C-alpha positions as CSV (number, residue, x, y, z in Angstrom):
1,X,-7.1,7.2,19.5
2,X,-5.1,10.2,20.9
3,X,-1.7,11.7,20.3
4,X,-0.4,9.5,23.1
5,X,-0.5,6.6,20.6
6,X,2.1,6.1,18.0
7,X,1.2,4.5,14.7
8,X,2.3,4.4,11.0
9,X,0.1,4.9,8.0
10,X,1.7,2.2,5.9
11,X,0.2,3.3,2.6
12,X,-1.0,6.8,1.5
13,X,-0.7,9.2,-1.5
14,X,0.4,12.7,-0.5
15,X,0.8,14.2,-4.0
16,X,-2.7,15.7,-4.1
17,X,-2.3,17.3,-0.7
18,X,1.1,18.7,-1.7
19,X,-0.2,20.2,-5.0
20,X,-3.2,21.8,-3.2
21,X,-0.9,23.4,-0.6
22,X,-2.5,21.3,2.2
23,X,0.4,19.0,3.2
24,X,1.6,21.0,6.3
25,X,-2.0,20.9,7.7
26,X,-2.3,17.2,6.8
27,X,0.9,16.4,8.5
28,X,-0.1,18.3,11.6
29,X,-3.5,16.7,11.7
30,X,-1.8,13.2,11.5
31,X,0.6,13.9,14.3
32,X,-2.2,15.2,16.5
33,X,-4.0,11.9,16.0
34,X,-0.8,9.9,16.8
35,X,0.1,9.1,13.2
36,X,3.8,10.1,13.3
37,X,5.1,8.3,10.3
38,X,3.6,7.7,6.8
39,X,4.7,5.9,3.7
40,X,3.7,7.7,0.5
41,X,3.3,5.3,-2.3
42,X,4.3,5.9,-5.9
43,X,2.0,5.2,-8.8
44,X,3.9,6.7,-11.9
45,X,6.9,8.7,-12.8
46,X,4.8,11.8,-12.2
47,X,5.0,11.4,-8.4
48,X,8.3,9.5,-7.8
49,X,10.6,12.6,-7.7
50,X,8.1,14.5,-5.5
51,X,8.1,11.7,-3.0
52,X,11.9,11.4,-3.0
53,X,11.9,15.2,-2.3
54,X,9.4,14.8,0.6
55,X,11.5,12.0,2.1
56,X,14.5,14.3,2.1
57,X,12.5,17.2,3.6
58,X,10.8,15.1,6.3
59,X,13.2,12.4,7.4
60,X,11.7,10.0,9.9
61,X,8.2,11.3,9.1
62,X,7.7,10.5,5.4
63,X,9.1,7.5,3.6
64,X,8.3,6.6,0.0
65,X,8.0,3.9,-2.6
66,X,8.3,4.0,-6.4
67,X,6.4,1.8,-8.9
68,X,4.1,1.9,-11.9
69,X,0.5,1.3,-10.8
70,X,-1.4,-1.0,-13.2
71,X,-4.0,1.6,-13.8
72,X,-1.2,3.9,-15.1
73,X,0.2,1.3,-17.5
74,X,0.0,2.5,-21.0
75,X,1.8,1.9,-24.3
76,X,4.9,3.8,-22.9
77,X,5.1,1.6,-19.8
78,X,8.7,0.5,-20.7
79,X,9.9,4.1,-20.7
80,X,8.4,4.7,-17.3
81,X,9.7,1.6,-15.5
82,X,13.1,2.2,-17.1
83,X,13.3,5.2,-14.8
84,X,13.0,3.1,-11.6
85,X,16.5,1.8,-11.2
86,X,18.2,5.1,-10.3
87,X,16.0,5.5,-7.2
88,X,17.3,2.2,-5.8
89,X,20.9,3.0,-6.6
90,X,20.9,6.0,-4.4
91,X,23.3,6.0,-1.5
92,X,20.6,7.7,0.7
93,X,17.0,8.7,0.5
94,X,16.2,5.4,-1.2
95,X,12.6,4.1,-1.5
96,X,11.5,1.6,1.2
97,X,9.8,-0.6,-1.4
98,X,8.9,-1.0,-5.0
99,X,5.2,-0.4,-5.6
100,X,2.5,-0.1,-5.9
101,X,2.5,-2.6,-8.8
102,X,0.2,-5.4,-9.8
103,X,-2.8,-6.1,-11.9
104,X,-6.2,-4.4,-12.0
105,X,-8.8,-6.0,-14.2
106,X,-11.7,-4.2,-12.5
107,X,-10.9,-0.9,-14.3
108,X,-10.4,-2.3,-17.7
109,X,-12.8,-0.9,-20.3
110,X,-16.0,-3.0,-20.3
111,X,-17.2,-1.9,-23.7
112,X,-14.0,-2.3,-25.7
113,X,-12.7,-5.8,-25.4
114,X,-9.8,-5.3,-27.8
115,X,-8.5,-2.4,-25.7
116,X,-9.1,-4.3,-22.5
117,X,-7.0,-7.2,-23.7
118,X,-4.2,-4.9,-24.9
119,X,-4.1,-3.1,-21.5
120,X,-4.2,-6.4,-19.7
121,X,-1.2,-7.7,-21.6
122,X,0.7,-4.4,-20.9
123,X,-0.1,-4.7,-17.2
124,X,1.2,-8.3,-17.1
125,X,4.4,-7.3,-18.9
126,X,4.9,-4.2,-16.7
127,X,4.4,-6.4,-13.6
128,X,6.9,-9.0,-14.7
129,X,9.5,-6.3,-15.5
130,X,9.1,-4.7,-12.1
131,X,9.2,-8.0,-10.3
132,X,12.6,-8.6,-11.8
133,X,13.7,-5.4,-10.2
134,X,12.3,-6.5,-6.9
135,X,14.4,-9.7,-7.2
136,X,17.5,-7.7,-8.2
137,X,17.2,-5.2,-5.3
138,X,15.8,-7.7,-2.8
139,X,13.4,-5.0,-1.6
140,X,9.8,-5.2,-0.3
141,X,7.1,-5.0,-2.8
142,X,3.6,-3.4,-2.5
143,X,1.0,-5.2,-4.6
144,X,-2.2,-3.7,-6.0
145,X,-4.7,-6.4,-6.9
146,X,-8.2,-5.7,-8.1
147,X,-10.2,-8.5,-9.7
148,X,-6.9,-10.3,-10.3
149,X,-5.9,-12.0,-7.1
150,X,-5.2,-15.5,-8.6
151,X,-3.2,-14.0,-11.5
152,X,-1.1,-11.8,-9.1
153,X,-0.3,-14.9,-7.0
154,X,0.7,-16.8,-10.1
155,X,3.0,-14.0,-11.3
156,X,4.7,-13.7,-7.9
157,X,5.2,-17.5,-7.7
158,X,6.6,-17.6,-11.2
159,X,9.0,-14.7,-10.4
160,X,10.2,-16.6,-7.3
161,X,9.8,-13.5,-5.2
162,X,10.7,-13.6,-1.5
163,X,7.2,-13.8,-0.1
164,X,8.2,-12.4,3.3
165,X,8.7,-9.1,1.5
166,X,5.2,-9.1,-0.2
167,X,2.2,-7.1,1.0
168,X,-1.1,-7.0,-0.8
169,X,-2.2,-3.5,0.2
170,X,-5.9,-2.6,0.7
171,X,-6.8,-6.3,1.1
172,X,-10.3,-6.9,0.0
173,X,-10.4,-10.6,-0.6
174,X,-11.8,-13.3,1.7
175,X,-10.3,-15.5,4.4
176,X,-9.5,-18.3,2.0
177,X,-7.5,-15.8,-0.2
178,X,-5.7,-14.6,2.9
179,X,-4.7,-18.2,3.8
180,X,-3.3,-18.6,0.2
181,X,-1.2,-15.4,0.8
182,X,-0.1,-16.2,4.4
183,X,0.8,-19.8,3.5
184,X,3.4,-18.4,1.2
185,X,4.7,-16.0,3.8
186,X,3.0,-12.9,2.4
187,X,0.6,-10.5,4.1
188,X,-2.3,-8.2,3.6
189,X,-2.8,-4.7,5.0
190,X,-6.1,-3.1,5.7
191,X,-7.7,0.3,4.9
192,X,-10.9,1.9,6.1
193,X,-12.9,-0.6,4.0
194,X,-12.7,-2.9,7.0
195,X,-15.1,-0.6,8.8
196,X,-17.7,-0.7,6.1
197,X,-21.0,-2.4,6.9
198,X,-20.8,-4.7,3.8
199,X,-17.1,-5.7,4.4
200,X,-17.7,-9.1,6.1
201,X,-15.1,-10.9,3.9
202,X,-12.5,-8.3,4.7
203,X,-13.0,-8.6,8.4
204,X,-12.9,-12.4,8.1
205,X,-9.6,-12.1,6.3
206,X,-8.1,-9.8,9.0
207,X,-9.2,-12.3,11.7
208,X,-7.7,-15.1,9.7
209,X,-4.4,-13.3,9.4
210,X,-4.3,-12.2,13.0
211,X,-1.8,-9.8,14.6
212,X,1.5,-11.3,13.6
213,X,1.5,-9.6,10.2
214,X,-1.2,-7.0,10.8
215,X,-0.6,-3.5,9.2
216,X,-3.0,-0.6,8.8
217,X,-3.2,2.0,6.1
218,X,-5.4,4.7,4.8
219,X,-4.8,4.8,1.0
220,X,-5.5,8.5,1.5
221,X,-7.0,10.5,-0.1
222,X,-9.3,7.5,-0.9
223,X,-11.4,5.1,1.2
224,X,-12.1,7.1,4.4
225,X,-13.2,4.8,7.2
226,X,-16.5,5.1,9.1
227,X,-17.5,7.7,10.4
228,X,-16.0,9.6,7.4
229,X,-16.9,7.2,4.7
230,X,-17.6,9.0,1.4
231,X,-15.4,12.0,2.3
232,X,-11.8,12.7,1.5
233,X,-9.4,10.5,3.5
234,X,-6.4,11.7,5.4
235,X,-3.4,9.9,7.0
236,X,-4.8,10.9,10.5
237,X,-7.7,8.5,9.8
238,X,-5.3,5.6,10.3
239,X,-6.3,6.0,14.0
240,X,-10.0,5.3,13.2
241,X,-9.2,2.2,11.3
242,X,-6.8,1.0,14.0
243,X,-9.3,1.6,16.8
244,X,-11.9,-0.4,14.9
245,X,-9.5,-3.3,14.3
246,X,-8.6,-3.3,18.0
247,X,-12.2,-4.0,18.9
248,X,-12.5,-6.6,16.2
249,X,-9.3,-8.4,17.1
250,X,-10.0,-8.2,20.9
251,X,-7.0,-6.2,21.9
252,X,-6.4,-2.7,23.3
253,X,-5.9,0.4,21.2
254,X,-2.3,0.6,22.4
255,X,-1.6,-3.0,21.5
256,X,-3.0,-2.6,18.0
257,X,-1.0,0.6,17.4
258,X,2.2,-1.0,18.8
259,X,1.7,-4.2,16.8
260,X,1.0,-2.4,13.5
261,X,3.9,-0.1,14.0
262,X,6.3,-2.9,14.8
263,X,5.1,-5.0,11.8
264,X,5.4,-2.0,9.4
265,X,8.8,-1.1,10.6
266,X,10.0,-4.7,10.2
267,X,8.4,-5.1,6.8
268,X,9.8,-1.9,5.3
269,X,13.1,-1.8,7.2
270,X,12.3,1.4,9.0
271,X,14.1,0.7,12.3
């Protein structure tokens, strides 16, 4: 995919590039590949203010979200999520979504069941609190789900969230799970995992969802697509994943870029 294409990385993490002094190069690389907008996604209070700053400095290029990632939920979770509200009360430079939030049972400690249950309870409480903010601000929400898909669905149902504003990022479930999500009005977005040889379920899920809600992301600096698998990932690699999905879905590279861009703009209110 060339710079003649225009596509959005709907989910990345720019803090590491910023702190290493690499962000200007990363932005230039992305623009050369046709990735001319990116959404940098908050995971804890340690990156929220940085992302708000980057949004101010790079209007129309970098948008941002704020939220407490389940893997960052600790005993002080209430103190952290208590700092979210002011971001959504801004007159300008507001986040485009709340996230990424959710549940992650995969990374719970395997050898300390007591600690695992304590962390799980905190994750659920933090998710419920943040979903109340989603309802209050009527904003899009970015869900992280790892080994906890059914519980995430249950919590979203219970919170009566507007499903049209829900995206399960880095979707790694199967086609049946995608149907469960789509039937409610939600959607999944796809990372470089979809290019991996062993990702048949993910490809089936993308085919089941189709183009109407399709969005592409990198989750940079993680999950680089083939041919860069196992190496650091950059927003520019959105183009590799999009090109792969174009072939899989039987459309042109231009069509997949336009479709993903339009869907991302509509979902996050970027237009």
